[in-house]
Structures are given as C-alpha cells and as structure tokens.
LUMVOLO-299646 format. One line per 2 residues: number of its first residue (from 1); their letters; for each residue x, y, z of N, C-alpha, C. Coordinates in Angstrom, 2 decimals, decimal comma, padded with zeros to 5 digits. Layout:
N
NUM> A> X/Y/Z/X/Y/Z/X/Y/Z; ...
//
This chain:
306
1> MK> 091,51/091,80/124,74/090,59/092,73/123,99/089,23/091,94/123,85; 088,18/092,89/124,09/086,92/092,46/124,08/086,24/092,33/122,50
3> II> 085,82/090,98/121,85/085,08/091,14/120,84/083,40/090,93/121,09; 082,91/091,68/120,48/081,70/091,53/120,11/081,14/091,28/119,16
5> TG> 080,49/090,17/118,31/080,29/089,66/117,29/079,07/089,01/116,98; 078,30/089,26/116,01/077,43/088,42/115,53/075,91/089,05/116,43
7> TT> 076,06/089,96/117,13/074,81/090,42/117,78/074,90/092,12/117,76; 073,30/092,56/118,09/073,23/093,95/118,12/072,84/094,22/119,39
9> DF> 072,88/093,22/120,31/072,29/093,36/121,43/073,70/093,60/122,39; 074,28/094,91/122,56/075,02/094,90/123,49/074,89/096,42/124,32
11> FL> 075,71/096,80/125,18/075,71/097,79/125,75/077,23/098,03/126,64; 077,88/099,13/126,22/079,03/099,09/126,65/079,35/099,86/128,08
13> QE> 079,86/099,63/129,19/079,92/100,39/130,45/080,67/101,54/130,34; 081,85/101,74/129,26/082,65/102,75/129,94/082,53/103,73/128,54
15> ET> 083,12/104,88/128,71/083,16/105,81/127,20/083,93/105,10/126,59; 083,94/105,51/125,52/084,88/105,11/124,53/085,07/105,94/123,29
17> AV> 086,41/105,39/122,86/086,91/106,29/121,57/086,84/105,39/120,41; 085,83/105,75/119,34/085,35/104,72/118,21/086,23/105,10/116,99
19> AI> 086,74/103,81/116,46/087,23/104,21/114,73/086,24/103,44/113,91; 085,52/104,21/112,83/084,62/103,13/112,21/085,59/102,97/110,79
21> GK> 085,21/101,51/110,56/086,09/101,14/108,84/085,71/099,97/108,59; 086,26/099,57/107,19/086,63/098,16/106,89/087,76/097,60/107,44
23> FD> 088,65/098,42/107,41/090,11/097,98/108,05/090,87/097,03/107,34; 090,40/096,86/105,96/091,01/095,67/105,27/092,61/096,05/104,72
25> GV> 093,50/095,35/105,25/094,87/095,49/105,35/095,21/096,24/106,22; 094,66/097,00/107,00/095,11/098,24/108,17/096,36/098,68/107,59
27> HL> 096,26/099,37/106,68/097,30/100,27/105,99/097,80/101,41/106,88; 098,62/102,50/106,14/099,03/103,62/107,11/097,95/104,51/107,13
29> GH> 096,69/104,70/106,41/095,70/105,45/106,19/094,95/104,82/107,44; 094,53/103,68/107,50/094,00/103,02/109,02/094,79/103,11/110,22
31> RL> 096,18/103,27/110,11/096,78/103,55/111,14/096,76/104,83/111,84; 096,09/105,87/111,06/095,94/107,20/111,64/094,69/107,30/112,71
33> LL> 093,74/106,25/111,85/092,40/106,39/112,77/092,84/105,74/113,98; 093,66/104,64/113,95/093,92/104,00/115,40/094,68/104,68/116,17
35> DE> 095,56/105,30/115,82/096,18/106,37/116,49/095,21/107,26/117,36; 094,45/107,86/116,62/093,51/108,71/117,32/092,90/108,17/118,56
37> IL> 092,14/106,82/118,49/091,65/106,11/119,33/092,48/105,81/120,74; 093,69/105,20/119,98/094,69/104,49/121,18/095,11/105,72/122,02
39> SE> 095,39/106,94/121,14/095,81/108,10/122,35/094,66/108,40/123,27; 093,53/108,12/123,12/092,39/108,46/124,04/092,26/107,66/125,33
41> KA> 093,07/106,72/125,43/093,21/105,84/126,19/093,83/106,59/127,64; 094,76/107,42/127,36/095,47/108,22/128,33/094,49/109,08/129,00
43> NG> 093,28/109,20/128,28/091,96/110,35/128,91/091,10/109,27/129,31; 091,13/107,70/129,54/090,11/106,90/130,42/089,28/106,29/129,72
45> RK> 089,51/106,74/128,08/088,60/106,23/127,15/088,81/104,93/126,39; 087,76/103,88/126,57/088,21/102,73/125,88/088,46/102,37/124,56
47> AC> 089,62/102,37/123,79/089,77/102,27/122,24/088,84/101,01/121,77; 088,17/101,59/120,67/086,96/100,49/120,40/087,01/100,84/118,83
49> IF> 086,94/099,65/118,23/086,71/099,48/116,76/085,40/099,34/116,27; 084,52/099,75/115,49/083,37/099,47/114,91/083,53/099,22/113,42
51> TF> 083,30/097,88/112,91/083,18/097,44/111,83/082,14/096,18/111,37; 081,92/095,75/110,33/080,70/094,94/109,91/081,52/093,51/109,68
53> DT> 080,69/092,56/110,29/081,23/091,10/110,13/081,02/090,64/108,74; 080,39/091,45/107,99/080,50/090,94/106,45/080,54/092,55/105,67
55> AP> 081,43/092,32/104,65/081,53/093,43/103,57/080,02/093,74/103,12; 079,67/095,21/103,32/078,31/095,50/102,68/078,19/095,09/101,05
57> SR> 079,29/095,24/100,41/078,92/094,73/098,86/078,46/093,06/098,73; 079,03/092,18/099,86/078,34/091,02/099,46/077,04/090,92/099,70
59> LF> 076,52/091,75/100,55/074,88/091,69/100,87/074,40/091,80/099,61; 074,62/093,13/098,70/073,93/093,26/097,56/074,57/092,84/096,30
61> GK> 075,07/091,51/096,36/075,72/090,78/095,26/076,88/091,28/094,61; 077,33/092,25/095,13/078,35/092,30/094,37/080,00/092,04/094,90
63> PD> 080,76/091,80/093,87/081,89/090,91/094,30/083,03/091,65/094,76; 083,39/091,53/095,84/083,97/092,26/096,83/085,42/091,58/096,59
65> GK> 085,81/090,58/096,03/087,19/090,24/095,83/087,96/089,40/096,98; 089,31/089,35/097,18/089,73/088,45/097,85/090,21/089,60/099,07
67> EL> 090,65/089,21/100,34/090,60/090,21/101,47/092,31/090,19/101,53; 092,60/091,35/101,97/094,19/091,78/102,41/094,35/090,93/103,84
69> TT> 093,14/091,36/104,62/093,33/090,50/105,81/092,47/089,89/106,55; 092,34/088,71/106,78/091,15/087,78/107,10/090,71/088,64/108,57
71> KE> 089,55/087,94/108,91/088,87/088,28/110,26/089,87/088,03/111,51; 090,28/086,74/111,39/091,37/086,20/112,52/092,39/087,12/112,48
73> EK> 093,15/087,51/111,17/094,26/088,40/111,29/094,08/089,73/111,87; 093,00/090,39/111,52/092,78/091,85/112,21/092,44/091,34/113,54
75> RR> 091,81/090,62/113,87/091,75/090,56/115,61/092,83/090,36/115,95; 093,91/089,58/115,73/095,31/089,64/116,18/095,88/091,10/116,26
77> LF> 095,97/091,35/114,78/096,52/092,72/114,99/096,12/093,79/115,75; 094,82/093,83/115,69/094,23/094,99/116,63/094,34/094,73/118,03
79> EL> 094,43/093,46/118,42/095,00/093,24/119,91/096,41/093,56/120,31; 097,44/093,19/119,17/098,53/093,45/119,64/099,02/094,97/119,49
81> LG> 098,00/096,09/118,70/098,33/097,32/118,76/097,31/097,90/119,85; 096,85/097,31/120,76/096,22/097,95/122,22/094,61/098,21/121,90
83> VD> 093,82/097,72/120,79/092,69/098,26/120,98/092,18/097,42/122,10; 091,09/097,95/122,86/090,34/097,12/124,03/088,99/096,50/123,61
85> IL> 088,18/097,23/122,95/086,94/096,33/122,23/086,94/096,64/120,61; 086,51/095,44/120,09/086,10/095,22/118,96/084,67/094,85/118,41
87> IE> 083,96/095,84/117,67/082,80/095,61/117,55/082,57/094,82/116,03; 082,08/093,67/115,77/082,13/093,20/114,46/080,47/092,97/114,46
89> FP> 079,95/094,25/113,76/078,64/094,26/113,60/077,71/093,28/112,58; 076,90/092,90/112,89/075,91/092,10/111,86/075,39/092,97/110,76
91> FN> 075,80/092,75/109,54/075,08/093,29/108,34/074,30/092,35/107,48; 073,04/093,03/107,56/072,13/092,37/106,97/071,29/093,37/106,33
93> RE> 070,09/093,04/105,94/069,03/093,65/105,59/068,39/094,40/106,40; 068,15/094,28/107,37/067,65/094,72/108,73/068,46/095,69/109,35
95> TA> 069,93/095,70/109,30/070,86/096,67/109,89/070,94/097,44/108,87; 071,10/097,14/107,44/071,38/097,70/106,34/070,30/098,96/106,13
97> AT> 069,22/098,67/106,63/068,05/099,87/106,46/068,10/100,89/107,50; 069,13/100,37/108,72/069,10/101,79/109,71/069,64/103,09/109,30
99> LP> 068,49/103,97/109,70/068,82/105,34/108,89/069,80/105,93/109,84; 070,75/106,77/109,11/071,87/107,37/109,52/071,76/107,89/110,95
101> EV> 070,96/108,98/111,30/070,49/109,38/112,63/070,55/108,47/113,66; 069,86/107,30/113,27/069,44/106,34/114,34/070,60/105,67/114,60
103> FI> 071,41/105,43/113,56/073,05/104,50/114,11/073,81/105,74/114,75; 073,83/106,64/114,79/074,59/107,63/115,29/074,07/107,48/117,07
105> KE> 072,50/108,13/116,93/072,05/107,96/118,28/071,86/106,79/119,15; 071,55/106,07/118,50/070,85/104,58/119,14/072,36/103,95/119,28
107> IL> 073,51/103,57/118,36/074,53/102,58/118,40/075,53/103,58/118,93; 076,10/104,61/118,04/077,44/105,14/118,60/077,33/105,53/119,97
109> CG> 076,23/106,52/120,25/076,20/107,19/121,55/075,38/106,20/122,62; 074,06/105,54/122,04/073,61/104,96/123,06/074,30/103,37/123,72
111> RM> 074,67/103,04/122,60/075,07/101,28/122,98/076,95/101,65/123,20; 077,32/102,14/122,38/079,01/102,38/122,68/079,24/103,38/123,46
113> RA> 078,49/104,52/123,65/079,17/105,69/124,80/080,22/106,22/124,14; 080,21/106,54/122,88/081,14/107,15/122,22/081,44/108,68/122,64
115> GL> 082,82/109,06/122,99/083,20/110,11/123,59/083,84/111,10/122,55; 084,37/109,87/121,47/085,02/110,61/120,37/084,95/109,65/119,23
117> IA> 084,81/110,06/118,17/084,59/109,46/117,03/085,63/109,58/115,52; 086,52/108,72/115,29/087,08/109,03/114,30/086,74/108,08/113,18
119> AG> 086,99/108,81/111,81/086,94/108,26/110,83/087,22/109,01/109,52; 087,14/108,07/108,42/088,13/108,77/107,29/086,95/109,81/106,45
121> SD> 087,71/110,51/105,81/087,03/111,63/105,12/085,75/111,06/104,14; 085,90/109,91/103,84/084,68/109,52/102,83/084,11/108,25/103,76
123> IS> 083,93/108,44/104,63/082,81/107,63/105,39/081,53/107,75/105,04; 080,77/106,56/105,10/079,68/106,47/104,89/078,75/105,33/105,82
125> FG> 077,60/105,61/106,09/077,01/104,80/107,09/075,36/105,04/107,21; 074,78/103,99/107,76/073,21/103,87/107,61/072,69/103,62/106,41
127> KG> 071,11/103,49/106,07/070,35/103,17/104,74/071,01/104,01/103,52; 071,41/103,37/102,69/071,67/104,00/101,50/073,10/104,63/101,59
129> GA> 073,82/104,36/102,43/075,18/105,17/102,78/075,26/106,79/103,06; 073,95/107,06/103,44/073,67/108,47/103,23/074,36/109,32/104,59
131> GN> 074,57/108,46/105,53/075,53/109,14/106,49/076,93/109,48/106,25; 077,24/110,40/106,36/078,68/111,09/106,32/079,13/111,89/107,29
133> AD> 080,76/112,20/107,06/081,12/113,25/108,05/080,63/114,35/108,35; 079,76/115,09/107,68/078,76/116,31/108,08/077,82/115,77/108,90
135> LL> 077,35/114,90/109,15/076,49/114,31/109,65/076,84/114,07/111,09; 077,83/113,14/111,17/078,51/113,18/112,27/078,96/114,45/113,18
137> RL> 079,27/115,57/112,44/079,66/116,88/112,94/078,20/117,36/113,56; 077,13/117,07/112,77/076,05/117,78/112,93/075,42/117,26/114,27
139> FA> 075,59/115,89/114,72/075,18/115,38/116,12/076,17/115,39/117,04; 077,10/115,98/117,01/078,21/115,92/117,92/077,90/116,65/119,23
141> QE> 077,41/117,79/119,21/076,90/118,65/120,50/075,81/117,89/120,99; 074,70/117,63/120,16/073,69/117,12/121,04/073,64/115,59/121,64
143> CG> 074,88/114,79/121,23/074,99/113,42/121,70/076,21/113,59/122,44; 077,12/114,68/122,39/078,45/114,62/123,36/079,83/114,22/123,14
145> YE> 080,07/113,91/121,63/080,94/113,25/121,51/081,78/114,36/120,55; 083,21/114,06/120,49/084,14/115,27/119,69/084,11/114,01/118,41
147> VR> 084,30/114,82/117,12/084,85/114,26/115,87/086,12/114,63/115,42; 086,63/113,47/115,07/087,99/113,73/114,24/087,92/112,85/112,68
149> II> 087,68/113,97/111,88/087,86/112,98/110,38/089,14/113,31/109,79; 089,55/112,09/109,64/091,08/112,08/108,90/091,06/112,22/107,52
151> EK> 091,86/113,09/106,90/092,05/113,12/105,47/092,82/111,95/104,95; 092,82/111,44/103,81/093,39/110,57/103,00/094,85/110,71/103,06
153> LM> 095,51/109,92/103,40/096,89/109,68/103,10/097,81/109,54/101,85; 098,41/110,18/101,13/098,86/109,94/099,79/100,19/109,43/099,80
155> LE> 100,48/108,93/098,59/102,05/108,13/098,49/102,32/108,46/097,06; 103,14/109,12/096,68/103,45/109,85/095,78/102,24/110,03/094,52
157> GK> 101,71/110,82/095,12/100,59/111,37/094,47/099,04/110,51/094,42; 099,30/109,18/094,87/098,06/108,59/094,83/097,60/108,26/096,12
159> EI> 096,14/108,09/096,66/095,54/108,06/097,89/096,03/106,51/098,10; 096,20/106,49/099,57/096,64/105,21/100,30/095,36/104,46/100,18
161> SS> 094,95/103,21/099,86/093,77/102,86/100,12/093,83/101,24/099,95; 092,93/100,54/100,53/092,80/098,96/100,18/093,00/098,76/098,80
163> TY> 092,38/099,14/098,06/092,54/098,89/096,50/093,82/099,22/096,29; 094,58/100,36/096,77/096,27/100,32/096,30/097,07/099,26/096,46
165> VK> 096,69/098,94/097,71/097,56/097,76/098,37/097,42/096,47/097,62; 095,92/096,21/097,17/095,97/095,06/096,51/096,40/094,90/095,01
167> EA> 096,06/096,01/094,35/096,79/096,42/092,98/098,33/096,18/093,09; 099,02/096,48/094,26/100,68/096,26/094,51/100,49/094,42/094,32
169> IE> 099,79/094,20/095,22/100,37/092,56/095,77/099,63/091,80/094,47; 098,93/092,05/093,56/098,33/091,33/092,79/099,52/091,16/091,31
171> RG> 100,19/092,34/091,39/101,15/092,18/090,42/102,45/091,79/091,23; 102,70/091,70/092,54/103,78/091,07/092,94/104,65/092,25/093,24
173> DM> 104,25/093,47/093,54/104,94/094,45/094,00/105,03/094,69/095,49; 105,98/093,70/096,11/105,70/093,59/097,47/106,46/094,66/098,39
175> EL> 107,47/095,27/097,62/108,17/096,61/098,24/106,93/097,54/098,51; 106,38/097,99/097,47/105,11/098,79/097,39/104,41/098,52/098,50
177> AE> 103,74/097,14/098,56/103,07/097,10/099,28/103,19/096,97/100,87; 104,37/096,69/101,28/105,06/097,09/102,53/105,13/098,48/102,77
179> RL> 105,29/099,60/101,74/105,30/101,24/101,90/103,95/101,48/102,43; 103,05/100,65/101,77/101,68/101,19/101,87/100,93/100,71/103,11
181> LG> 101,59/099,28/103,82/100,98/098,83/104,97/101,44/099,09/106,20; 102,91/099,69/105,89/103,97/100,13/107,21/104,43/099,02/107,76
183> GP> 104,36/098,08/107,24/105,36/096,59/107,44/105,09/095,51/106,08; 105,47/094,33/106,07/105,54/093,37/105,23/104,32/092,52/104,87
185> YT> 103,91/092,09/103,88/102,47/091,57/103,74/102,68/090,26/104,29; 101,57/089,76/105,24/101,80/088,38/105,75/100,71/087,66/105,48
187> VR> 101,01/086,24/105,52/100,15/085,08/105,36/100,18/084,37/106,59; 099,11/084,09/107,26/099,25/083,26/108,77/098,28/081,69/108,36
189> GE> 098,98/080,89/109,08/098,20/079,69/108,93/098,88/078,56/109,65; 098,19/077,27/109,70/098,71/076,23/110,17/099,62/075,09/109,04
191> VR> 100,88/074,79/109,75/101,71/074,05/108,96/100,87/072,63/108,70; 100,60/072,39/107,26/100,11/071,43/107,02/100,80/070,13/106,64
193> YG> 100,82/069,09/106,13/101,46/067,98/105,49/101,15/068,46/103,99; 102,45/068,07/103,10/102,36/068,36/101,89/102,97/067,04/101,17
195> NR> 103,34/066,83/100,01/103,85/065,73/099,19/105,52/065,30/099,91; 106,07/066,27/100,47/107,22/065,91/101,36/108,44/065,70/100,13
197> LG> 108,08/066,29/099,31/108,87/066,77/097,90/110,43/067,31/098,25; 110,47/068,26/099,43/111,45/069,36/099,83/112,34/068,39/100,44
199> HT> 111,73/067,39/101,50/112,22/066,23/102,16/113,20/065,40/101,36; 112,42/065,08/100,71/113,14/063,92/099,54/114,21/064,43/098,99
201> LG> 114,53/065,85/098,62/115,44/066,63/098,03/116,49/067,13/099,22; 116,33/066,82/100,68/117,18/067,38/101,23/117,06/068,77/101,90
203> MP> 115,83/069,23/101,34/115,16/070,93/101,30/114,28/070,86/102,14; 113,62/070,38/103,35/112,60/070,51/103,85/111,87/071,94/104,15
205> TM> 110,72/072,03/103,68/109,73/073,19/103,57/108,62/072,90/104,84; 108,15/074,19/104,92/106,78/073,96/105,44/105,42/074,55/104,41
207> NL> 104,62/073,88/104,77/103,50/074,17/104,00/102,27/074,70/104,43; 101,88/076,10/103,89/100,75/076,59/104,51/099,51/076,84/103,70
209> IP> 098,49/076,55/103,98/097,31/076,51/103,14/096,47/077,83/103,65; 096,45/078,75/103,09/095,91/080,25/103,60/093,99/079,81/103,18
211> PV> 093,41/080,70/104,02/092,03/080,57/103,83/091,62/080,89/102,28; 090,62/080,67/101,62/090,41/080,73/100,19/089,97/082,37/099,85
213> NK> 089,79/083,06/101,08/089,35/084,30/100,71/090,66/085,54/100,92; 091,69/084,61/101,31/093,14/085,46/101,31/093,89/085,82/100,22
215> LL> 094,07/087,04/099,74/094,67/087,46/098,57/095,92/087,06/098,70; 096,52/086,39/097,44/098,00/086,16/097,55/098,44/086,55/096,28
217> PP> 099,78/087,00/096,15/100,63/087,49/095,00/100,38/086,68/093,88; 101,29/086,63/092,97/101,31/085,71/091,62/101,93/084,50/091,92
219> NG> 101,97/083,18/091,37/102,72/082,55/091,52/103,90/082,58/091,52; 105,05/082,14/092,21/106,47/082,17/092,28/107,01/082,00/093,27
221> VY> 108,37/082,27/093,33/109,04/082,26/094,58/109,31/083,81/095,13; 109,26/084,14/096,42/109,60/085,05/096,97/110,47/085,22/098,21
223> FA> 111,52/086,24/098,42/112,05/086,04/099,65/111,23/086,67/100,74; 111,57/085,55/101,95/110,27/086,07/103,08/111,16/085,92/104,45
225> GV> 110,10/086,02/105,16/110,67/086,05/106,55/109,42/084,97/107,33; 109,74/084,45/108,18/108,64/083,64/109,12/108,77/083,67/110,76
227> LL> 107,68/083,78/111,13/107,67/084,11/112,68/106,96/082,54/112,97; 107,71/081,90/113,77/107,67/080,56/114,69/107,58/080,45/116,08
229> DG> 106,93/080,24/116,73/106,96/080,14/118,02/107,71/081,35/118,78; 107,42/082,46/118,34/107,95/083,67/118,95/109,56/084,04/118,33
231> VH> 109,64/083,32/117,45/111,06/083,55/116,71/110,89/083,97/115,51; 112,07/084,68/114,99/112,18/085,12/113,56/112,92/084,60/112,51
233> YK> 112,52/083,77/111,60/113,75/083,31/110,62/113,66/083,73/109,50; 114,57/083,81/108,82/114,75/084,07/107,24/114,18/083,03/106,46
235> GI> 113,58/083,24/105,26/113,30/082,11/104,73/113,05/082,66/103,07; 112,61/081,49/102,45/111,97/081,83/100,85/110,95/080,88/100,43
237> SN> 110,06/081,44/100,19/108,68/080,86/099,82/108,47/080,80/098,41; 107,82/079,78/098,02/107,16/079,43/096,88/105,48/079,46/097,04
239> IG> 104,64/080,29/096,08/103,28/080,25/096,33/102,91/079,55/094,67; 102,01/078,82/095,10/101,60/077,71/094,09/100,33/076,99/094,41
241> YK> 100,06/076,10/093,36/099,14/075,14/093,84/100,03/073,75/094,40; 099,40/073,11/095,59/100,06/072,41/096,19/099,28/071,15/096,52
243> PT> 099,50/069,95/096,43/098,62/068,78/096,47/098,63/068,47/098,27; 097,79/068,12/099,20/097,88/067,59/100,41/097,32/066,48/100,43
245> IE> 097,82/065,75/101,70/097,41/064,54/102,07/095,64/064,29/102,09; 095,23/065,38/102,76/093,73/065,39/102,97/092,96/065,34/101,89
247> EK> 093,46/066,16/100,97/092,51/066,60/099,75/093,36/066,20/098,41; 092,55/065,19/097,53/093,15/064,75/096,31/093,54/065,91/095,27
249> EK> 092,55/066,91/095,11/092,84/067,98/094,36/093,77/069,14/094,74; 094,51/069,33/094,05/095,17/070,61/094,67/094,77/071,83/094,89
251> VM> 095,37/072,54/095,82/094,92/073,94/096,50/096,16/074,67/096,60; 095,52/076,12/096,64/096,73/076,92/096,35/097,36/077,28/097,88
253> GV> 098,79/077,13/098,12/099,44/076,99/099,15/100,72/077,83/099,13; 101,10/078,36/100,33/102,81/078,66/100,63/103,38/077,89/101,34
255> ET> 104,56/077,81/100,61/105,45/076,67/100,87/106,96/077,46/101,03; 107,48/077,08/102,61/108,51/078,01/102,52/109,68/077,30/103,29
257> YL> 110,81/077,70/102,95/112,21/077,01/103,33/112,60/077,89/104,58; 112,75/077,43/105,90/113,64/078,30/106,87/114,86/077,93/106,91
259> YG> 115,68/078,93/106,97/117,22/078,92/107,31/117,43/078,89/108,80; 118,04/077,94/109,16/118,49/077,44/110,80/117,66/076,97/111,45
261> YD> 116,66/076,45/110,64/115,53/075,26/111,47/115,43/074,00/110,91; 115,40/073,14/111,75/115,53/071,73/111,06/114,82/071,07/111,80
263> AE> 113,55/071,15/112,60/112,90/070,37/113,38/111,16/070,51/112,68; 110,65/069,68/113,10/109,28/069,15/112,54/108,25/070,33/113,41
265> AY> 107,37/070,75/112,42/106,42/071,85/113,04/105,15/071,72/112,47; 104,46/070,56/112,24/103,25/070,52/111,62/102,56/070,48/112,74
267> GA> 101,17/071,29/112,25/100,19/071,93/113,57/100,54/073,20/113,78; 101,82/073,58/113,67/102,31/074,83/114,53/101,59/075,89/113,30
269> EI> 101,18/077,24/114,28/100,76/078,28/113,51/101,80/078,96/113,22; 102,24/079,42/111,86/103,21/080,31/111,36/102,84/081,55/110,72
271> EV> 103,79/082,72/110,82/103,03/083,81/109,89/104,08/084,02/108,83; 104,17/084,41/107,61/104,79/084,22/106,75/105,04/085,76/106,03
273> SL> 105,80/086,20/106,26/106,11/087,95/105,63/106,87/087,50/104,34; 106,17/088,21/103,04/106,69/088,31/101,87/107,28/089,68/101,36
275> YA> 108,73/089,78/101,37/109,29/090,63/101,23/109,47/091,33/099,88; 109,87/090,36/099,00/110,20/090,54/097,59/109,87/089,22/096,58
277> FK> 109,75/089,77/095,31/109,47/088,52/094,34/110,86/088,34/093,52; 111,19/086,98/093,63/112,26/086,40/093,19/112,13/086,05/091,69
279> RP> 111,07/085,24/091,50/111,12/084,62/089,91/109,85/083,92/090,11; 109,01/084,00/088,70/107,74/083,18/088,27/107,81/081,90/088,40
281> EQ> 106,45/081,07/088,72/106,51/079,75/088,84/107,20/079,16/087,19; 107,75/078,14/087,75/108,39/077,44/086,53/107,97/075,94/086,42
283> KF> 107,93/075,51/084,98/107,81/074,25/084,61/109,21/073,56/084,40; 109,48/072,20/085,00/110,93/071,74/084,65/110,65/070,31/084,32
285> EN> 111,64/070,11/083,49/111,70/069,14/082,49/112,03/067,97/083,45; 112,43/068,01/084,66/112,83/066,40/085,10/113,44/067,02/086,38
287> ME> 113,27/065,73/087,53/113,70/066,03/088,91/115,19/066,95/089,14; 116,05/066,49/088,30/117,39/067,18/088,59/117,58/068,78/088,27
289> AL> 116,61/069,12/087,28/116,59/070,46/087,00/115,76/071,57/087,88; 114,38/070,37/088,32/113,93/071,23/089,58/114,65/071,44/090,92
291> EA> 115,87/070,42/091,18/116,72/070,56/092,34/117,32/071,55/092,05; 118,14/071,89/090,87/119,05/072,66/090,83/118,60/073,96/091,00
293> QL> 117,28/074,29/090,50/116,67/075,54/090,82/116,35/075,90/091,98; 116,04/075,20/092,74/115,82/074,82/094,09/116,96/075,42/095,07
295> KE> 117,98/074,96/094,75/119,30/075,17/095,54/119,62/076,46/095,06; 119,45/076,86/093,94/119,52/078,09/093,49/118,75/078,97/094,29
297> DI> 117,61/079,04/094,41/116,49/079,74/095,12/117,09/080,00/096,49; 117,71/078,86/097,21/118,04/078,96/098,50/119,20/079,68/098,92
299> RA> 120,36/079,71/097,90/121,46/080,26/097,91/120,97/082,02/097,68; 120,13/082,15/097,02/119,89/083,65/096,44/118,95/084,13/097,74
301> GE> 118,18/083,39/098,53/117,23/083,65/099,65/118,67/083,81/100,86; 119,48/083,14/100,88/120,36/083,31/101,85/121,06/084,54/102,02
303> AY> 121,32/084,98/100,72/122,00/086,53/100,37/121,34/087,32/100,54; 120,01/087,28/100,43/118,88/088,52/100,18/119,14/089,47/101,76
305> SR> 119,02/090,33/101,54/119,15/091,28/102,92/117,95/092,56/102,62; 117,87/092,75/103,93/116,87/094,43/103,66/117,07/094,88/104,93
//
C-alpha cells in the first residue's frame, strides 16, 4: 500500500476509486465504503482512501477524545483489506480554508484522478464544512466521476458510528463493540518489561503499553486473544496502571497471560483482542489473596469459549 502523508504536493498516475472519511474504528459502516472502492479494483481503478492526518476538531481547539484506532493501526488494517493508496492529507488553517468546489476539482479530480467517489450521507468537506453529498453529485458529470453515497447502517434502531463504538467500549461492553466493528476490539503494541510480578507468582504475563491516545475500556480483567508471530493464542488480560522499568510513574497498560506460551517475547509486537469483561479492578489485602484471584481468573479464562 502506498502512503502519501504530510504533503499536498502529489499527483496520482492511475484512475482511482476514493473513499472519504475519518475511519476511526473502521466499523461496519466504514466497511460499506471500503467495499465500494475495493470492488472497483476489478475495473482497473486503484482503491484509495482520503483522510486527514489530524482530526479537524483538534485544529479548532475542540476535544476529540481517545481514538479507537491509531494511525498505525489504521494503516495496517487498510493494507490487510487490500487498499492500494492511503492519503493522510495535512489539515491546517490553510487547507481548512479550501473551498468545497476547489477541493473537488483540484484535489479529488485533479490530483487523485477520482473515477468513483464513495462517502457517507453525512459527509462534509471544504471551508466551513460546506461541501456535502449534493455538491459531489453536482460536479460528477463535469469532472467525470461516479458518486456513491452510502446511507448509515443501523443496529437495533441506532446508527452505527464511531461514537456508538466508543460508548460501548467506555462501559466495557466488548460484545457490542465487536458487533459494531465486525470483529473484536484490539490493542497493538510492543511487549515491555514490567515488574515481573506474574513471573514471581508462576503466572508470567506480557505487558503492553498502548499509545496515550488509544481508547481503553474500564480497568479490570477481560477474556482475550493474542496474535503473536502470526499465531493466535487464548489469553486473559488485565487493564490498569502498570509500573515500568523505564518510568518511575505508573502508566496505563494491558497485561496478558497467554495459554500455551512460555517463551520470552520482550520487544515483540503483539495484538490483543478484548472479547468480554470478567471483573473490575480490585485491591487485595495481601499477596496470597492476589495470587488466589489470579489463579481463579486464569481458570475462568481457560474455560471461556466464543
């Protein structure tokens, strides 16, 4: 997958099918857009995603909250799905002032050679967000592209959106999050050194410190799965504040026990899938109580099936 980031100076050589959006979470609604552009590969068009390198809300001082998918996670997912070109367009005061008509003619048509444009029914673009689906349709014949506007997907009477997914994760409803995403909610990162308490208790775990902007569910224990070196393992994860060797203060982390794995994996990249909430974070009176609870968690995780 070709990635164009941090620049407005580009020109694509081949005709493209373009999907426009933020794609936070890449949920089922986003997948409909992706299906549209990926299907156009059979017609000789390159599947291309246009998104901004910075959330527009941040430029204007509005809190955007944590992200469902980091930039690195989105890149990996788009590549796995078969996207040919990803454009992470700079969003600053200059580009934000681009007139919607100029955006269509000079960027979508001129630089990206769009032969098809897929977008959600609530799309907005250009200065003041004045561009919309109707404007895309208005210029379609003049610029020579086809427009496919995708209506919002619903689940149990509620619109599937990144906000809906975030609400589910923030209350620890991982099963609902999975239904909205079309797959389990995942956290990726490098295995880091921790305080090795699990090793001391005979229950070694892997410590992952996610990026600070990554949304995590409430602190507690979760039934999980882990992808390590291309192999899927069953696991059980604890989300909470973890001390690290490199840092004196505690940081939010995901600590996971893997069933059937007993090797060292420090420095390895892993992906933890959070399937279901088991119990909230607890404070224990002593090490014996902690060890007893950890053993019970591990037994429950081994019995968990999906």
